[in-house]
VMD Tcl script that draws the C-alpha trace (Angstrom):
set ca {
  {171.21 87.09 -6.09}
  {168.89 84.46 -4.67}
  {170.41 82.58 -1.76}
  {169.09 79.73 0.38}
  {170.59 78.61 3.69}
  {169.49 75.37 5.36}
  {169.84 74.60 9.04}
  {168.56 72.17 11.65}
  {170.21 68.94 10.56}
  {172.10 66.65 12.89}
  {172.17 63.24 14.54}
  {168.89 61.80 15.79}
  {167.90 58.37 17.12}
  {165.39 56.17 15.29}
  {161.86 57.27 16.10}
  {163.00 60.80 16.82}
  {162.03 64.13 15.27}
  {163.82 66.99 13.59}
  {162.80 70.32 12.07}
  {164.77 71.74 9.18}
  {164.70 75.41 8.21}
  {165.57 77.17 4.95}
  {166.00 80.94 4.96}
  {165.80 82.77 1.62}
  {167.16 86.14 0.53}
  {167.29 88.10 -2.72}
  {163.89 86.90 -3.95}
  {160.22 87.79 -3.83}
  {159.67 84.78 -1.62}
  {155.88 84.71 -1.83}
  {155.82 83.78 -5.55}
  {158.15 80.80 -5.18}
  {157.45 77.13 -5.15}
  {159.66 75.87 -2.34}
  {160.87 72.30 -2.08}
  {162.88 70.00 0.13}
  {164.97 67.30 -1.56}
  {167.36 64.72 -0.17}
  {170.28 62.71 -1.47}
  {171.80 59.65 0.16}
  {175.27 58.35 -0.81}
  {175.13 56.48 -4.12}
  {171.53 57.50 -4.80}
  {169.83 60.16 -6.89}
  {168.44 63.30 -5.37}
  {164.72 62.91 -4.69}
  {161.86 65.20 -3.79}
  {160.71 64.96 -0.18}
  {158.07 67.69 -0.12}
  {157.07 70.91 -1.88}
  {154.78 73.82 -1.14}
  {153.28 76.26 -3.64}
  {152.69 79.99 -3.33}
  {149.10 79.13 -2.41}
  {150.33 76.68 0.24}
  {149.32 73.56 -1.59}
  {151.63 70.69 -0.61}
  {153.09 67.60 -2.23}
  {154.89 64.73 -0.49}
  {156.89 61.71 -1.52}
  {154.99 58.50 -0.82}
  {157.76 57.29 1.49}
  {157.33 60.20 3.90}
  {153.57 60.80 3.85}
  {152.19 61.00 7.35}
  {155.63 61.54 8.88}
  {156.65 64.94 7.54}
  {155.05 68.34 7.09}
  {156.26 71.25 4.99}
  {155.25 74.81 5.81}
  {156.26 78.36 4.94}
  {156.38 81.74 6.64}
  {156.43 84.41 3.95}
  {157.11 87.22 6.41}
  {160.28 85.44 7.54}
  {161.10 84.17 4.02}
  {161.55 80.72 5.51}
  {160.35 77.23 4.66}
  {160.32 74.42 7.22}
  {160.32 70.64 7.13}
  {159.08 68.92 10.27}
  {160.11 65.26 10.31}
  {158.80 62.68 12.77}
  {159.24 58.94 13.28}
  {162.62 59.06 11.60}
  {164.39 55.89 10.51}
  {167.81 55.04 9.07}
  {166.31 55.25 5.57}
  {165.90 58.99 6.13}
  {169.65 59.52 6.46}
  {170.72 61.92 3.69}
  {171.82 65.42 2.88}
  {168.69 67.57 2.70}
  {168.56 70.47 0.23}
  {166.23 73.43 -0.10}
  {165.08 74.56 -3.57}
  {163.33 77.67 -4.91}
  {161.61 78.21 -8.27}
  {159.18 80.95 -9.33}
  {155.60 79.95 -9.98}
  {154.95 79.52 -13.73}
  {153.76 82.62 -15.56}
  {155.91 85.23 -13.84}
  {158.42 85.43 -16.70}
  {161.40 84.68 -14.48}
  {163.93 81.88 -14.65}
  {165.81 80.65 -11.64}
  {166.35 77.34 -9.94}
  {168.29 77.86 -6.74}
  {169.65 75.33 -4.25}
  {170.98 75.69 -0.76}
  {174.22 74.15 0.45}
  {172.51 71.23 2.17}
  {172.25 70.03 5.75}
  {173.14 66.52 6.92}
  {170.54 64.38 8.68}
  {171.78 61.15 10.24}
  {169.39 58.70 11.91}
  {171.29 56.17 13.98}
  {171.40 54.52 17.39}
}
mol new
graphics top color blue
foreach p $ca { graphics top sphere $p radius 0.5 }
foreach p [lrange $ca 0 end-1] q [lrange $ca 1 end] { graphics top cylinder $p $q radius 0.2 }
display resetview
């Protein structure tokens, strides 16, 4: 069973920083594309950032320059460093894992989510 557990969310003031972590188990972590998504009340879930097995990265236009995704394969953990946070970043943040194409495996696993609230 593949499981993902997010942590690091909380309340932060505008302009502040936060680092989210996602720990994986039950998977060959190194072959996964890992992603961070977020969902605000009344809105659709959206991609924030992703990182491939080769450590190529992809970011939503709204967060470019303010966030950085990274992975530590030895720890089976993916991180999301967020800086210059604003109220528009308030959402539940979810971790996602998929295998790279071509491995002949099918899974699409989500963590339970961690709340990020940006407010004065």
